[in-house]
N, C-alpha and C positions, 0 to 999 in steps of 0.2 A: 504493500500500499504506500509506503514512504517513497519507494522508487517511482510509482505512478504519479504521486503528487509532485515529485521533482520534475518528471517529464512534462506535466501540465504547466507548472510554474515556468519552466524553461521556455515552453511554447508561448505562454502569455507574454513573457518579457521580450521574446524575439518578435512577436506580433506588434508590440508597442514600437519597436525599432522600425518595422515596416510602415507603421501608421504615421510616424513623423515625416516620412517622405510622401505618403498619400495625402497628408494635410495640405501640402503645397498644391497638389493637383486639384483638390476640392476647392481651395480658395479661388484659384484662377477660373475654374470651370463655373463655379457658383456666381461669380461676379461678371464674367464676360462671355461665358459659353464656349471658351476655347479649352481644348484638351492640350495642355502644355507638355509635349513630349520632352522638353528640355529640363523638366524639374530635377531629375536625377543629376544631370550635368551641372545645374545650378548648385546643388548640394556639394558636388565635387569642387566647383569653382570657388565657392565660399570657403570651404575647408582649406584649399590650396592658398587662397589669399590670406587667410588667417595665419597659417604656418609660415608663409613667405614673409609677412609683416614682422613676425616674431623672430625669424631666423636672419633675414637679410638686413633688416633695419633695427634689430635689437629692441623692439617695442615690448613693454610689459604686457601681460595677458589682457588687462582691462582696456588698455589703449588699442591693442591689436583688434579686439572685438568691436570697439567703437569704429575703428578704421574700416573693418570689413563690413559693418552695417552701412557705413557711408558709401562704400564701393557698390554694395547691392542696390542701394537706393539710386545711385547714379546709373547703374545698369538698367534699373527699371525705367528711368527717364529715357535712356537711349533706346530701349526696346519700344516704348510708346512712340517716340518721335520718329524713328526710322523704320519700324516694322509694322506696328499696329495702325498708326494714323493713316498710312496710304491704303490700308486694307479694310477700312470701315465699311460695313454692310456687305462684305464679300461672303462667299459661301464658307461654311465651317471647315470643309476639306482644305480650302486654300489657306486658312489660318493654321490648321494643323500642320500642313506641309511647311509653313513658315517656321513653326516651332522646331521641326526636324532640322531645318537649316541653322536655326539658332543654336541647337545642341552642338552641332559640329563647329560652329564659330567659337562658342565658349570653351569647348574642349581644346581647340587649337590655341586660343588665347591663354588658357591655363598652362599648356605645355611651353609656350614661348616665354611667358612671364616668370614662371616658377619652376619649370623643369619637369621631367617625367619620373624622377626617382620616387620610391616609396618614402614617405615622410612620417615620422612618429609625432603624434600630437598628445602632449601631456599638459592638461590644464588644471591638474590637481583634482580631477574627478576620481572618487574612490574606486579602487580596483580590487580584484580578488573576491574570495568568497565572503559572504556576510557571516561574521562570527556569531551574531545574535541568533540567526536562523539555525546555524549548526548547533549551537549550545542548547537552545530551547527546544528545537523540534528535529534536530538531526537531519536537516534538509539543506542541500547545497543550492545556493542561488548567488549570482554575481551582484556585487554592490553597484557596478555600472548599470546593470539592467534595472535595478531598483531605482537608481537616480533618473534613468531615462523614462521610467513609468511615471514618476512624480512630475518630471518636466512636462511630459505629454498631458497629464491631467491638468496642470496649470494652463497650458497653451489652449486646450480644448475649452476650458471654462472661459478664458479671456476671449477667444474667437467667437464662441457662442454668444456672449454678451455683446460683443462688437457688432455682430451681424444683426442681432435682433433688437437691440436697445438704442443704437446710436443713429443719428441722421446719415452719417457716411455709410453705415452698414445697409440702411434701407435704400440709399442711392445705389449702392453696388448691386443689390438685387433688382432694382429697376433697370439698370443698364443691361443686366443679363437677360431680362425678359424681352426688351425691345430697345434697340439703340435709338431709333428715331423718336420714339415716344419719350424716352428719357431726355433727349435733347430738347424736345418741344416744351418741357416743363422747367427748363433752365438748368438741368444737370450737366456739368461739364464732363464729357466723355473722356477727354484727354486726362484730366485731373484724376478721375476715378481709376483709370487704368494704371496711372503712375502709382497711386496708393496701393491698389491690390497687388501689383507686381512687386512693390517694395515689401509689403507684408509677406508675400510668398518668398521673397528673397531672404528675409529674416528667418522664416520657418525652414528654408533650405539650409541656412547657416547652422541652426540648432541640429538639424538631422545630420549635416556634415560633421559637426563636433562629436556627436554621439557615435556615429559609425567610424569616424577617424580615430577616436579614443579607443574603440574596440579592436579594430583591425588595421590601423594605420591609414594615412591618407594616400590613396593610390587610384589610378585611373579606372580600375574595375569598380570603384565606388559608384560610378554613374550607372552601372547595370542594376542597381537596387530598384531603379524605376520599373524595371520589368516585373519585379516581385510586388511592387505597389499596385500594378494594374489589377490583379485578382482581388486585392483588398478593396479597390474602388468599386469593382463589379458586385462584391458582396455587400459592402456598406451603402453604396449609392454615391453617384458622382457629385451630388449636391448637399451631402450631409457631413458636417464636421464630426459629430459623435459617431456617425456611421463609419468614418475612416478608422476610428479607434476600435470599435466593435468588430469590423471586418478584419482588421489586422490581428486581433486576438484569436478570431476564429481560424484564420489561416495559420497563425503560428502554432496553436494548439493542435490543430488538425494534422499539419505536416510532421510534427514531432511524434505524436501518438501513432500515426500511420507508419512512420519509419521504424519505430521501436517494435510495434506489435504485428504489423503486416509485412514489413520488409523482409524478415527471414523467411516468410512463406512464399513470397512471389519474387524473391531475388534481390531485394534492396533497392537503394537509390530512389525511394518513393518521394523523399523530401524535395527533390528537384522538380517534380512535375505534379505533385498532389494539388498545389494551389490552383493550377490552371485547370485541372479536371473539375475541381470543386466550382471554380468560376464558370465553367462550361455548363454545369448542372444548373447553376443559378440563371444563366442566360436563357436556358430552355424553359424554366418554370417561373422565374421572377426576374425579368430582365432589368427592372428599375432598382434592383437591390433591396436590402432589408429596410432602409430608411430613405430611399430615393423617392422623388416625386413621380407619380404616374403621369405620363404625357398623353393627353387626349387631343387629337387633331380632328377637326370637323372638315369634311370635304364637301 
């Protein structure tokens, strides 16, 4: 039983790490209707910038974090000015293709500016097993994963309040529903897009910090976006809490399947389980657990 609990807890914590990346997707899709394929690369670019400012310029941690946030806000402005503004009211597939190009641009910029070597990221986040869990319950769980779970909980609470209770949050949802209608009531489309991409950039920085602290800052970090896609399908593309719940379901499901079904069917279930579960959801509940059902009248 203790081993099973360890497997479930490990899956929950891994799911939270996936959810941190999925949150960035949800923010941009919820506010602009764009599926941002570059979100994983944004997490990589933010982590590379943070490490680069600390190593090359000798900045202390707090100053490097502030500098990285400033870089991500400047990046959001550049994306709005040079990519989104010329594509207002274009088909969603065109905007999606633009984000694919953005992913390659950011990956190349990260390589040119900071190099392609694997970089260690040490921000003082607790590492190793939680002594309290071992002593009290004889359960192994990483301190970093507990820290990531607490960080995700704070972020989800803040973002939920931001979207539901603030004027900017309501404006973001209005822009997502209809660009022209939002413009007609005085909402600045350009300003809203800068804000939402800035917030998504900060979320990407948090995800990059967590993943970089766990496995080092390396270019394979951008591939976590592929694992975030099943999380979005389960939770719903427009739900902030759904990103967390979907991540936990994926994390627990793949860990339990790998341990208990892997020996029966040959192993390596963890690599593809999330996509099979997402496929099942697409067949029976395509909007996800918390997504909005889209009804179109013809």
